[in-house]
MARKOLZA-132702 format. One record per residue (C-alpha): residue number from 1; residue in one letter; x, y, z. Coordinates in Angstrom, 1 decimal, m for minus. Layout:
BEGIN
site num = NUM, residuo = A, east = X, north = Y, up = Z
...
END
This chain:
BEGIN
site num = 1, residuo = M, east = m13.9, north = m44.6, up = 122.0
site num = 2, residuo = V, east = m16.0, north = m47.6, up = 120.0
site num = 3, residuo = G, east = m17.8, north = m46.9, up = 116.9
site num = 4, residuo = L, east = m21.0, north = m48.6, up = 118.3
site num = 5, residuo = S, east = m23.3, north = m49.3, up = 115.1
site num = 6, residuo = G, east = m25.7, north = m51.6, up = 117.2
site num = 7, residuo = G, east = m24.7, north = m54.5, up = 114.9
site num = 8, residuo = V, east = m23.0, north = m57.2, up = 116.3
site num = 9, residuo = D, east = m19.7, north = m56.6, up = 114.8
site num = 10, residuo = S, east = m19.0, north = m53.8, up = 116.7
site num = 11, residuo = S, east = m20.8, north = m54.9, up = 119.7
site num = 12, residuo = A, east = m18.1, north = m57.7, up = 119.7
site num = 13, residuo = A, east = m15.2, north = m55.7, up = 118.6
site num = 14, residuo = A, east = m16.1, north = m53.3, up = 122.0
site num = 15, residuo = A, east = m16.5, north = m56.4, up = 124.3
site num = 16, residuo = L, east = m12.6, north = m57.8, up = 122.9
site num = 17, residuo = L, east = m10.7, north = m54.5, up = 123.3
site num = 18, residuo = I, east = m13.1, north = m54.6, up = 126.9
site num = 19, residuo = D, east = m11.1, north = m58.3, up = 127.4
site num = 20, residuo = Q, east = m7.7, north = m57.0, up = 126.4
site num = 21, residuo = G, east = m7.5, north = m54.4, up = 128.8
site num = 22, residuo = H, east = m8.4, north = m51.5, up = 127.3
site num = 23, residuo = E, east = m10.6, north = m48.7, up = 128.7
site num = 24, residuo = V, east = m13.5, north = m48.4, up = 126.1
site num = 25, residuo = V, east = m16.3, north = m46.0, up = 125.5
site num = 26, residuo = G, east = m18.9, north = m46.4, up = 123.2
site num = 27, residuo = G, east = m19.9, north = m43.9, up = 120.4
site num = 28, residuo = Y, east = m22.8, north = m43.8, up = 118.4
site num = 29, residuo = M, east = m22.3, north = m41.7, up = 115.1
site num = 30, residuo = K, east = m25.6, north = m40.0, up = 114.4
site num = 31, residuo = N, east = m24.9, north = m39.6, up = 110.2
site num = 32, residuo = W, east = m28.6, north = m39.1, up = 109.0
site num = 33, residuo = I, east = m31.6, north = m39.8, up = 110.4
site num = 34, residuo = N, east = m34.2, north = m39.4, up = 107.0
site num = 35, residuo = E, east = m35.8, north = m36.3, up = 108.0
site num = 36, residuo = E, east = m36.6, north = m35.9, up = 104.1
site num = 37, residuo = G, east = m39.0, north = m38.8, up = 103.9
site num = 38, residuo = L, east = m36.9, north = m40.8, up = 101.6
site num = 39, residuo = P, east = m38.7, north = m44.7, up = 101.1
site num = 40, residuo = G, east = m37.3, north = m47.7, up = 102.5
site num = 41, residuo = D, east = m36.1, north = m48.7, up = 105.8
site num = 42, residuo = C, east = m33.9, north = m46.0, up = 108.0
site num = 43, residuo = P, east = m33.3, north = m47.9, up = 110.9
site num = 44, residuo = W, east = m31.3, north = m45.5, up = 112.8
site num = 45, residuo = E, east = m33.6, north = m45.5, up = 116.3
site num = 46, residuo = S, east = m33.7, north = m49.2, up = 116.7
site num = 47, residuo = D, east = m29.9, north = m49.0, up = 115.6
site num = 48, residuo = L, east = m28.7, north = m46.3, up = 118.2
site num = 49, residuo = D, east = m31.3, north = m48.1, up = 121.1
site num = 50, residuo = D, east = m29.6, north = m51.5, up = 120.0
site num = 51, residuo = A, east = m26.2, north = m49.6, up = 120.5
site num = 52, residuo = H, east = m27.4, north = m47.9, up = 123.5
site num = 53, residuo = A, east = m28.4, north = m51.5, up = 124.8
site num = 54, residuo = V, east = m24.7, north = m53.2, up = 124.3
site num = 55, residuo = A, east = m22.6, north = m50.2, up = 126.1
site num = 56, residuo = E, east = m25.3, north = m50.9, up = 128.9
site num = 57, residuo = A, east = m24.5, north = m54.5, up = 128.8
site num = 58, residuo = L, east = m20.9, north = m53.9, up = 129.0
site num = 59, residuo = G, east = m21.2, north = m51.1, up = 131.7
site num = 60, residuo = I, east = m19.2, north = m48.5, up = 129.8
site num = 61, residuo = E, east = m20.1, north = m44.9, up = 128.7
site num = 62, residuo = F, east = m22.3, north = m44.0, up = 126.2
site num = 63, residuo = R, east = m22.1, north = m40.9, up = 123.7
site num = 64, residuo = V, east = m24.0, north = m39.8, up = 120.7
site num = 65, residuo = V, east = m21.9, north = m38.1, up = 118.3
site num = 66, residuo = D, east = m23.9, north = m35.7, up = 115.6
site num = 67, residuo = L, east = m22.3, north = m35.7, up = 112.3
site num = 68, residuo = I, east = m25.5, north = m35.1, up = 109.8
site num = 69, residuo = D, east = m24.0, north = m32.2, up = 108.7
site num = 70, residuo = Q, east = m20.3, north = m33.6, up = 108.2
site num = 71, residuo = Y, east = m22.0, north = m36.8, up = 106.4
site num = 72, residuo = R, east = m24.2, north = m34.6, up = 103.9
site num = 73, residuo = E, east = m21.3, north = m32.8, up = 103.1
site num = 74, residuo = R, east = m18.7, north = m35.4, up = 102.7
site num = 75, residuo = I, east = m20.7, north = m38.5, up = 101.5
site num = 76, residuo = V, east = m24.2, north = m37.5, up = 100.4
site num = 77, residuo = D, east = m22.8, north = m34.4, up = 98.5
site num = 78, residuo = Y, east = m20.0, north = m36.7, up = 96.8
site num = 79, residuo = L, east = m22.6, north = m39.4, up = 96.1
site num = 80, residuo = L, east = m24.6, north = m37.1, up = 94.4
site num = 81, residuo = E, east = m22.6, north = m35.2, up = 92.2
site num = 82, residuo = G, east = m20.8, north = m38.4, up = 91.1
site num = 83, residuo = Y, east = m24.0, north = m39.8, up = 89.5
site num = 84, residuo = R, east = m25.1, north = m36.5, up = 87.9
site num = 85, residuo = E, east = m21.6, north = m36.8, up = 86.5
site num = 86, residuo = G, east = m22.4, north = m40.0, up = 85.3
site num = 87, residuo = I, east = m20.0, north = m42.2, up = 87.3
site num = 88, residuo = T, east = m21.3, north = m44.4, up = 90.1
site num = 89, residuo = P, east = m19.5, north = m43.4, up = 93.3
site num = 90, residuo = N, east = m18.4, north = m45.4, up = 95.9
site num = 91, residuo = P, east = m20.2, north = m44.0, up = 99.5
site num = 92, residuo = D, east = m18.9, north = m47.2, up = 101.6
site num = 93, residuo = V, east = m15.6, north = m46.6, up = 101.0
site num = 94, residuo = M, east = m15.3, north = m43.5, up = 101.3
site num = 95, residuo = C, east = m17.6, north = m43.4, up = 104.7
site num = 96, residuo = N, east = m14.8, north = m45.6, up = 106.4
site num = 97, residuo = R, east = m12.5, north = m42.4, up = 105.3
site num = 98, residuo = E, east = m14.4, north = m39.2, up = 105.6
site num = 99, residuo = M, east = m16.9, north = m40.4, up = 108.8
site num = 100, residuo = K, east = m15.6, north = m43.5, up = 110.6
site num = 101, residuo = F, east = m11.6, north = m42.6, up = 110.9
site num = 102, residuo = G, east = m12.5, north = m39.2, up = 109.2
site num = 103, residuo = V, east = m14.4, north = m36.5, up = 111.3
site num = 104, residuo = F, east = m15.0, north = m39.5, up = 113.8
site num = 105, residuo = L, east = m11.7, north = m40.2, up = 115.1
site num = 106, residuo = D, east = m10.9, north = m36.2, up = 115.1
site num = 107, residuo = Y, east = m14.0, north = m35.9, up = 117.6
site num = 108, residuo = A, east = m12.1, north = m39.0, up = 119.5
site num = 109, residuo = L, east = m8.7, north = m37.8, up = 119.4
site num = 110, residuo = K, east = m9.7, north = m34.6, up = 120.9
site num = 111, residuo = Q, east = m11.5, north = m35.9, up = 123.8
site num = 112, residuo = G, east = m8.1, north = m37.4, up = 124.6
site num = 113, residuo = F, east = m9.0, north = m41.3, up = 123.2
site num = 114, residuo = E, east = m5.8, north = m42.9, up = 121.8
site num = 115, residuo = A, east = m8.0, north = m45.0, up = 119.0
site num = 116, residuo = V, east = m10.6, north = m45.3, up = 116.9
site num = 117, residuo = G, east = m12.1, north = m49.5, up = 117.4
site num = 118, residuo = T, east = m14.7, north = m50.7, up = 114.9
site num = 119, residuo = G, east = m16.6, north = m54.3, up = 113.7
site num = 120, residuo = H, east = m14.4, north = m54.4, up = 110.2
site num = 121, residuo = Y, east = m12.8, north = m57.6, up = 109.3
site num = 122, residuo = V, east = m9.5, north = m56.4, up = 108.5
site num = 123, residuo = R, east = m6.2, north = m57.1, up = 110.1
site num = 124, residuo = R, east = m3.9, north = m54.8, up = 111.6
site num = 125, residuo = R, east = m0.1, north = m55.2, up = 112.4
site num = 126, residuo = V, east = 2.5, north = m52.5, up = 113.9
site num = 127, residuo = R, east = 5.6, north = m52.7, up = 112.4
site num = 128, residuo = K, east = 9.1, north = m51.7, up = 114.2
site num = 129, residuo = D, east = 8.9, north = m48.4, up = 112.9
site num = 130, residuo = G, east = 5.6, north = m47.7, up = 114.7
site num = 131, residuo = S, east = 3.6, north = m47.5, up = 110.9
site num = 132, residuo = A, east = 0.5, north = m50.0, up = 110.6
site num = 133, residuo = D, east = 0.2, north = m52.7, up = 107.8
site num = 134, residuo = L, east = m4.0, north = m53.4, up = 107.3
site num = 135, residuo = L, east = m4.3, north = m56.6, up = 106.3
site num = 136, residuo = R, east = m7.1, north = m59.1, up = 104.5
site num = 137, residuo = G, east = m9.7, north = m60.6, up = 107.5
site num = 138, residuo = A, east = m9.1, north = m63.8, up = 108.8
site num = 139, residuo = D, east = m12.5, north = m64.8, up = 107.5
site num = 140, residuo = P, east = m12.1, north = m64.9, up = 103.6
site num = 141, residuo = N, east = m15.9, north = m64.5, up = 102.9
site num = 142, residuo = K, east = m16.3, north = m61.1, up = 105.5
site num = 143, residuo = D, east = m12.9, north = m59.6, up = 104.2
site num = 144, residuo = Q, east = m13.6, north = m55.8, up = 103.9
site num = 145, residuo = S, east = m10.0, north = m54.8, up = 103.6
site num = 146, residuo = Y, east = m11.7, north = m53.5, up = 100.5
site num = 147, residuo = F, east = m13.4, north = m50.7, up = 102.3
site num = 148, residuo = L, east = m10.4, north = m49.7, up = 103.8
site num = 149, residuo = A, east = m8.2, north = m49.2, up = 100.9
site num = 150, residuo = M, east = m8.6, north = m45.0, up = 101.0
site num = 151, residuo = M, east = m7.6, north = m45.2, up = 104.1
site num = 152, residuo = T, east = m4.6, north = m43.0, up = 105.2
site num = 153, residuo = Q, east = m1.3, north = m44.2, up = 107.3
site num = 154, residuo = F, east = m2.1, north = m42.0, up = 110.2
site num = 155, residuo = Q, east = m6.1, north = m42.9, up = 110.3
site num = 156, residuo = A, east = m4.5, north = m46.9, up = 110.0
site num = 157, residuo = K, east = m2.2, north = m46.5, up = 113.0
site num = 158, residuo = H, east = m5.1, north = m44.6, up = 115.0
site num = 159, residuo = A, east = m7.4, north = m47.8, up = 114.2
site num = 160, residuo = R, east = m8.1, north = m51.2, up = 115.6
site num = 161, residuo = F, east = m10.1, north = m54.1, up = 114.7
site num = 162, residuo = P, east = m9.7, north = m57.2, up = 117.1
site num = 163, residuo = A, east = m12.9, north = m59.1, up = 115.4
site num = 164, residuo = G, east = m10.8, north = m58.7, up = 111.9
site num = 165, residuo = E, east = m8.7, north = m62.1, up = 113.8
site num = 166, residuo = M, east = m11.7, north = m64.0, up = 113.6
site num = 167, residuo = L, east = m14.2, north = m66.0, up = 111.7
site num = 168, residuo = K, east = m18.0, north = m64.8, up = 111.8
site num = 169, residuo = P, east = m19.4, north = m67.5, up = 113.9
site num = 170, residuo = E, east = m16.3, north = m66.5, up = 116.2
site num = 171, residuo = V, east = m17.5, north = m63.8, up = 116.5
site num = 172, residuo = R, east = m21.5, north = m64.1, up = 117.1
site num = 173, residuo = E, east = m19.7, north = m66.5, up = 120.1
site num = 174, residuo = V, east = m18.0, north = m63.5, up = 121.7
site num = 175, residuo = A, east = m21.4, north = m61.6, up = 121.4
site num = 176, residuo = R, east = m23.0, north = m64.3, up = 123.5
site num = 177, residuo = R, east = m20.1, north = m65.0, up = 125.7
site num = 178, residuo = F, east = m20.2, north = m61.2, up = 126.8
site num = 179, residuo = N, east = m24.9, north = m61.5, up = 126.6
site num = 180, residuo = L, east = m25.0, north = m58.6, up = 124.3
site num = 181, residuo = P, east = m28.4, north = m58.0, up = 123.2
site num = 182, residuo = T, east = m27.4, north = m57.6, up = 119.5
site num = 183, residuo = A, east = m25.5, north = m61.6, up = 119.3
site num = 184, residuo = E, east = m28.7, north = m63.0, up = 117.1
site num = 185, residuo = K, east = m29.1, north = m59.3, up = 114.9
site num = 186, residuo = K, east = m28.9, north = m60.1, up = 111.0
site num = 187, residuo = D, east = m26.2, north = m58.2, up = 109.2
site num = 188, residuo = S, east = m27.9, north = m54.8, up = 107.8
site num = 189, residuo = Q, east = m28.0, north = m53.8, up = 104.5
site num = 190, residuo = G, east = m27.8, north = m51.1, up = 101.9
site num = 191, residuo = I, east = m25.8, north = m47.3, up = 101.7
site num = 192, residuo = C, east = m23.5, north = m46.6, up = 104.4
site num = 193, residuo = F, east = m25.6, north = m45.2, up = 107.4
site num = 194, residuo = I, east = m28.5, north = m44.5, up = 105.2
site num = 195, residuo = G, east = m30.2, north = m48.1, up = 105.2
site num = 196, residuo = N, east = m32.2, north = m50.4, up = 103.4
site num = 197, residuo = I, east = m33.2, north = m48.2, up = 100.2
site num = 198, residuo = K, east = m32.9, north = m48.8, up = 96.5
site num = 199, residuo = M, east = m30.2, north = m46.7, up = 95.4
site num = 200, residuo = S, east = m32.9, north = m45.8, up = 92.3
site num = 201, residuo = D, east = m35.0, north = m44.4, up = 94.9
site num = 202, residuo = F, east = m32.9, north = m42.4, up = 96.7
site num = 203, residuo = L, east = m31.4, north = m40.6, up = 93.5
site num = 204, residuo = R, east = m35.0, north = m39.9, up = 92.1
site num = 205, residuo = H, east = m35.5, north = m37.7, up = 95.8
site num = 206, residuo = Y, east = m32.4, north = m35.3, up = 94.9
site num = 207, residuo = V, east = m31.3, north = m35.7, up = 90.7
site num = 208, residuo = P, east = m34.4, north = m35.3, up = 88.2
site num = 209, residuo = D, east = m34.8, north = m38.2, up = 85.8
site num = 210, residuo = S, east = m33.5, north = m37.2, up = 82.3
site num = 211, residuo = P, east = m34.9, north = m39.8, up = 79.7
site num = 212, residuo = G, east = m33.1, north = m40.8, up = 76.5
site num = 213, residuo = E, east = m32.6, north = m43.2, up = 74.4
site num = 214, residuo = I, east = m31.2, north = m46.8, up = 74.9
site num = 215, residuo = V, east = m29.4, north = m48.2, up = 71.5
site num = 216, residuo = D, east = m27.1, north = m50.9, up = 70.9
site num = 217, residuo = L, east = m23.5, north = m51.1, up = 69.6
site num = 218, residuo = D, east = m24.5, north = m50.8, up = 65.6
site num = 219, residuo = G, east = m26.6, north = m47.2, up = 67.6
site num = 220, residuo = R, east = m30.0, north = m48.8, up = 66.8
site num = 221, residuo = V, east = m32.6, north = m47.3, up = 69.5
site num = 222, residuo = M, east = m33.6, north = m50.3, up = 71.7
site num = 223, residuo = G, east = m36.0, north = m48.4, up = 74.3
site num = 224, residuo = Q, east = m36.0, north = m45.6, up = 76.3
site num = 225, residuo = H, east = m34.1, north = m44.6, up = 79.8
site num = 226, residuo = D, east = m35.1, north = m42.2, up = 82.4
site num = 227, residuo = G, east = m31.6, north = m41.3, up = 83.1
site num = 228, residuo = L, east = m28.3, north = m42.4, up = 82.7
site num = 229, residuo = H, east = m27.4, north = m41.7, up = 86.6
site num = 230, residuo = L, east = m29.8, north = m44.6, up = 86.9
site num = 231, residuo = Y, east = m27.8, north = m47.3, up = 85.7
site num = 232, residuo = T, east = m24.6, north = m48.8, up = 86.2
site num = 233, residuo = M, east = m22.3, north = m50.6, up = 83.9
site num = 234, residuo = G, east = m22.8, north = m54.4, up = 83.6
site num = 235, residuo = Q, east = m26.6, north = m54.5, up = 84.6
site num = 236, residuo = R, east = m28.5, north = m56.7, up = 83.8
site num = 237, residuo = K, east = m31.9, north = m56.1, up = 85.0
site num = 238, residuo = G, east = m34.0, north = m52.5, up = 85.0
site num = 239, residuo = H, east = m33.0, north = m51.8, up = 82.0
site num = 240, residuo = G, east = m36.6, north = m52.9, up = 79.8
site num = 241, residuo = V, east = m34.7, north = m54.2, up = 77.1
site num = 242, residuo = A, east = m35.8, north = m57.1, up = 76.8
site num = 243, residuo = S, east = m33.6, north = m60.5, up = 74.9
site num = 244, residuo = P, east = m35.2, north = m61.3, up = 71.5
site num = 245, residuo = R, east = m33.7, north = m65.4, up = 72.6
site num = 246, residuo = E, east = m33.8, north = m67.4, up = 75.3
site num = 247, residuo = G, east = m30.4, north = m67.7, up = 77.9
site num = 248, residuo = M, east = m29.0, north = m64.8, up = 76.4
site num = 249, residuo = A, east = m29.3, north = m60.9, up = 78.0
site num = 250, residuo = Y, east = m28.5, north = m57.2, up = 77.2
site num = 251, residuo = V, east = m26.6, north = m55.8, up = 79.8
site num = 252, residuo = V, east = m25.5, north = m52.0, up = 80.4
site num = 253, residuo = V, east = m21.8, north = m51.9, up = 77.9
site num = 254, residuo = G, east = m21.5, north = m47.8, up = 78.2
site num = 255, residuo = K, east = m23.0, north = m44.2, up = 78.1
site num = 256, residuo = I, east = m22.8, north = m41.7, up = 75.6
site num = 257, residuo = P, east = m23.4, north = m38.1, up = 78.0
site num = 258, residuo = E, east = m23.0, north = m36.0, up = 75.0
site num = 259, residuo = K, east = m26.2, north = m37.9, up = 73.6
site num = 260, residuo = N, east = m28.1, north = m39.0, up = 76.5
site num = 261, residuo = Q, east = m27.7, north = m42.4, up = 75.3
site num = 262, residuo = L, east = m27.3, north = m45.7, up = 77.1
site num = 263, residuo = V, east = m25.5, north = m48.2, up = 75.1
site num = 264, residuo = V, east = m26.6, north = m52.0, up = 75.4
site num = 265, residuo = G, east = m24.7, north = m55.4, up = 74.5
site num = 266, residuo = W, east = m24.8, north = m59.3, up = 74.9
site num = 267, residuo = D, east = m23.8, north = m60.3, up = 77.9
site num = 268, residuo = E, east = m20.6, north = m61.8, up = 76.7
site num = 269, residuo = T, east = m17.1, north = m61.7, up = 77.1
site num = 270, residuo = T, east = m16.7, north = m60.6, up = 73.4
site num = 271, residuo = T, east = m19.0, north = m57.8, up = 73.7
site num = 272, residuo = L, east = m17.3, north = m54.8, up = 72.8
site num = 273, residuo = G, east = m17.1, north = m52.1, up = 76.3
site num = 274, residuo = L, east = m18.0, north = m55.1, up = 78.5
site num = 275, residuo = Y, east = m14.7, north = m56.7, up = 79.2
site num = 276, residuo = T, east = m11.7, north = m54.7, up = 79.5
site num = 277, residuo = S, east = m8.2, north = m55.0, up = 80.7
site num = 278, residuo = K, east = m7.0, north = m51.8, up = 80.4
site num = 279, residuo = C, east = m8.2, north = m48.9, up = 82.9
site num = 280, residuo = T, east = m6.9, north = m45.6, up = 84.8
site num = 281, residuo = V, east = m6.7, north = m45.3, up = 88.5
site num = 282, residuo = G, east = m6.7, north = m41.5, up = 89.7
site num = 283, residuo = S, east = m7.5, north = m40.0, up = 93.3
site num = 284, residuo = L, east = m4.3, north = m42.1, up = 94.9
site num = 285, residuo = S, east = m4.4, north = m43.2, up = 98.5
site num = 286, residuo = W, east = m1.4, north = m45.0, up = 99.6
site num = 287, residuo = L, east = m1.5, north = m46.6, up = 103.1
site num = 288, residuo = G, east = 2.8, north = m46.8, up = 102.7
site num = 289, residuo = E, east = 5.1, north = m46.0, up = 99.6
site num = 290, residuo = A, east = 3.4, north = m45.3, up = 96.9
site num = 291, residuo = V, east = 2.9, north = m47.4, up = 94.1
site num = 292, residuo = I, east = 4.6, north = m46.3, up = 90.7
site num = 293, residuo = G, east = 5.1, north = m49.5, up = 88.6
site num = 294, residuo = G, east = 5.5, north = m53.2, up = 88.3
site num = 295, residuo = R, east = 3.2, north = m55.8, up = 89.1
site num = 296, residuo = V, east = 0.6, north = m56.0, up = 92.3
site num = 297, residuo = E, east = m2.5, north = m57.8, up = 93.1
site num = 298, residuo = A, east = m5.6, north = m55.5, up = 92.4
site num = 299, residuo = Q, east = m9.6, north = m56.4, up = 93.5
site num = 300, residuo = P, east = m11.7, north = m54.1, up = 91.4
site num = 301, residuo = R, east = m14.9, north = m54.5, up = 93.7
site num = 302, residuo = Y, east = m16.1, north = m56.2, up = 96.7
site num = 303, residuo = R, east = m16.1, north = m59.6, up = 96.3
site num = 304, residuo = A, east = m14.1, north = m59.7, up = 93.6
site num = 305, residuo = K, east = m10.9, north = m61.7, up = 93.5
site num = 306, residuo = G, east = m7.9, north = m60.2, up = 93.3
site num = 307, residuo = E, east = m6.1, north = m60.1, up = 90.1
site num = 308, residuo = I, east = m2.6, north = m59.7, up = 89.1
site num = 309, residuo = V, east = m1.6, north = m55.9, up = 87.3
site num = 310, residuo = T, east = 0.8, north = m54.4, up = 85.8
site num = 311, residuo = V, east = 0.8, north = m50.6, up = 86.8
site num = 312, residuo = Q, east = 2.7, north = m47.4, up = 85.6
site num = 313, residuo = Q, east = 2.6, north = m43.8, up = 86.8
site num = 314, residuo = T, east = 1.5, north = m41.3, up = 84.0
site num = 315, residuo = D, east = 3.2, north = m37.7, up = 84.5
site num = 316, residuo = E, east = 0.0, north = m36.8, up = 86.1
site num = 317, residuo = G, east = 0.6, north = m39.1, up = 89.1
site num = 318, residuo = K, east = m2.0, north = m41.6, up = 88.1
site num = 319, residuo = L, east = m1.5, north = m45.4, up = 87.6
site num = 320, residuo = E, east = m2.3, north = m47.0, up = 84.4
site num = 321, residuo = V, east = m3.2, north = m50.5, up = 84.8
site num = 322, residuo = E, east = m3.4, north = m53.2, up = 83.0
site num = 323, residuo = F, east = m5.4, north = m56.7, up = 84.7
site num = 324, residuo = A, east = m3.8, north = m60.3, up = 83.2
site num = 325, residuo = R, east = m7.3, north = m61.3, up = 82.6
site num = 326, residuo = P, east = m9.9, north = m58.6, up = 81.1
site num = 327, residuo = Q, east = m12.4, north = m57.8, up = 83.5
site num = 328, residuo = R, east = m15.9, north = m57.4, up = 83.5
site num = 329, residuo = A, east = m17.8, north = m54.0, up = 83.8
site num = 330, residuo = L, east = m14.8, north = m51.6, up = 85.4
site num = 331, residuo = T, east = m16.8, north = m48.9, up = 86.3
site num = 332, residuo = P, east = m16.0, north = m45.1, up = 86.4
site num = 333, residuo = G, east = m16.1, north = m43.9, up = 90.2
site num = 334, residuo = Q, east = m15.8, north = m47.3, up = 91.4
site num = 335, residuo = I, east = m12.7, north = m48.3, up = 93.8
site num = 336, residuo = C, east = m9.6, north = m50.2, up = 92.7
site num = 337, residuo = A, east = m8.0, north = m51.7, up = 95.9
site num = 338, residuo = F, east = m4.0, north = m52.4, up = 95.4
site num = 339, residuo = Y, east = m3.0, north = m55.2, up = 97.3
site num = 340, residuo = E, east = 0.9, north = m57.2, up = 98.0
site num = 341, residuo = G, east = m0.3, north = m60.8, up = 99.0
site num = 342, residuo = G, east = m2.4, north = m60.0, up = 101.8
site num = 343, residuo = R, east = m1.1, north = m56.4, up = 102.6
site num = 344, residuo = L, east = m3.6, north = m53.9, up = 102.0
site num = 345, residuo = L, east = m1.3, north = m51.0, up = 99.6
site num = 346, residuo = G, east = m4.2, north = m48.7, up = 98.7
site num = 347, residuo = G, east = m6.7, north = m48.2, up = 96.3
site num = 348, residuo = G, east = m7.9, north = m45.3, up = 93.8
site num = 349, residuo = V, east = m10.5, north = m44.3, up = 91.8
site num = 350, residuo = F, east = m11.5, north = m46.0, up = 88.3
site num = 351, residuo = E, east = m11.8, north = m42.7, up = 86.0
site num = 352, residuo = R, east = m10.5, north = m44.2, up = 82.2
site num = 353, residuo = V, east = m11.9, north = m47.3, up = 81.5
site num = 354, residuo = G, east = m10.6, north = m49.4, up = 78.5
site num = 355, residuo = D, east = m10.6, north = m47.5, up = 75.3
site num = 356, residuo = P, east = m12.2, north = m44.1, up = 75.5
site num = 357, residuo = T, east = m12.7, north = m44.0, up = 72.0
site num = 358, residuo = L, east = m14.8, north = m47.1, up = 71.5
site num = 359, residuo = L, east = m18.4, north = m45.6, up = 72.3
site num = 360, residuo = A, east = m17.4, north = m42.4, up = 70.9
site num = 361, residuo = P, east = m20.5, north = m40.2, up = 69.7
END
């Protein structure tokens, strides 16, 4: 079963799997339909139409799989709970683990399918023992392995990523070769399955504003914020604190929940709280053997380069991670992906960043 999202990547993935000789059925995951009148563009109806049109063009069966309740429980509630706690969750990573290769994969297996295919730019290799490795995609500009950092070995075994072996222009050429209606469709943006909506607008619909002070590192009041959940580490714009010097900018460098204060500082490498080398990563998930110590490569966010880190397991089963070079705006709640060369080892959630006493109330 191929998860047809209505985009060109999943469309090409279905075509490639058919070309490889597989019996393919298309499935559209109906996760979110914006019944609550959120602002922004939620294009689920047009995406559904496009996915159906692709299935018709390929001559395959098409199903709509209703996962609205599970999506609210596993993704929306996770997202809102995280922001209420003052961290910055990553719904895209969790959507892959909990939805595409969670409940959707469970549905497919129960229906007798062998695997779920998607349009992710990730390569998959099967070892002699039957286990599966996930590797960075062949297109370095489109590699999406970071978003699969929390997947399990069971999920990797039952996943197929034919687009991961190709460059983006080649994927579009596949869609053209099969005369797919999505061949020239632009890539989608926004929150996983929710669409093009500002995160602040999404949060305001569910989490009430809680105004408080914006302070600098010396405790001087610089302005007022609307709620700590609306801001994230390293944020340069939207906090309302103007810079008195041209070429300089204030950025968010911390939060003090006990005082409901947002802390800002200069966007410089020497600014306290903005750059750090040490952090604690928890909620770990490994595709193979757990990493408990030594040197590996870590990617702290999508589009960031992999960096060499030293890791050491704690008594609680978490990892103390030290980057060889200080990193900007490491953010609690975000995902840290671990690699060995181009092979994805697994990932976890940033729980503590830097020295927690530096911005203590």
